[in-house]
Residue, then its C-alpha position, 0 to 999 in steps of 0.5 A: x416804279x415801286x410804290x413807297x409807304x413811309x420809306x418801306x416798299x409795300x409788300x404787294x409791290x413787284x420789287x418786293x415780290x421778286x425779291x422774296x421769290x429770289x430769297x426762296x430760290x437762294x435758300x433752295x440753292x437755285x442761285x442763278x434763278x434767284x439772280x435772274x429775279x433780282x435783275x428784274x427787280x432792279x429794273x423795276x426799282x429804278x432810282x428808288x433807294x428803298x427798292x434798290x436797298x432791297x435788291x442789294x440785300x437780297x442779291x447779297x444774300x444769294x451770294x452769301x448762301x452760295x458761299x461767295x461772301x466777298x461778293x455779298x459784302x459790298x451789296x450789304x454795305x450798299x443796302x445799309x447806305x441806301x436804306x438809311x438814306x430812304x428812312x427804311x429803318x428795318x431794312x437798314x438794320x437787316x443790312x447791318x445784320x448781314x454785314x455782321x454775318x459775312x464778316x469776321x468776329x470783329x466785324x460781327x461785334x462792330x456791325x451788331x453795335x452799329x445796328x443796336x445804336x441805330x435801333x436806339x435812334x429808330x425804335x421802329x426797328x427794335x424787333x431786330x434786337x433779339x436776332x442781332x444779339x442771338x447772331x452775335x452770341x453764335x458768332x462768339x460761340x463759333x469762335x470758341x469764345x463761350x463765356x462771351x457767347x453766354x454773356x450775350x444771353x445773360x448779361x449786358x444788353x438784354x432783349x426778349x429771347x423770343x426763341x425757345x430753342x435759343x433759350x434751351x440751347x444756352x441753358x444746356x450750354x451753361x449746364x454742360x461742364x465740358x464746354x469750359x474744359x474742352x471748348x465743345x458741348x458734350x465732348x469729354x476732355x479725353x476726346x480732345 
């Protein structure tokens, strides 16, 4: 059984180690090997809700990275429920963050708001705030809603930007007059 420390799995724990290895394999495109490691982690996790949440979120990430969002979504929902049950607040917010990524723009807005509300009640997960807002901004950007994307970074809820690349990208976006006219940075209206 995994060791618990106040609702979180100790990073030296076998479940965490296997889940981390599975994530790295998924990022490298070796999804079958990643799933095999999550199978092992699930056996170690037993009934521990934090360990089970970690397994669910990492298996979901494997499916998402493989382009299988419909298989990923229920795993992220399961991780959201289990992590909240266990009081693993950062893991719960991570699960909500992944739900925002695999869904529609409407889902991204809904899950980001749910995660931000959860953070308001559980400030130990506040380090997620900037990533949530960054991802929501990019969801708006990808949907062609550039004013909404920019508003996430400049108004409404604010968060420490933390990532120089993100700040630079949004500064460039704000300065690029083609975005407002064409929907794409750097494209002239004649190219559309």
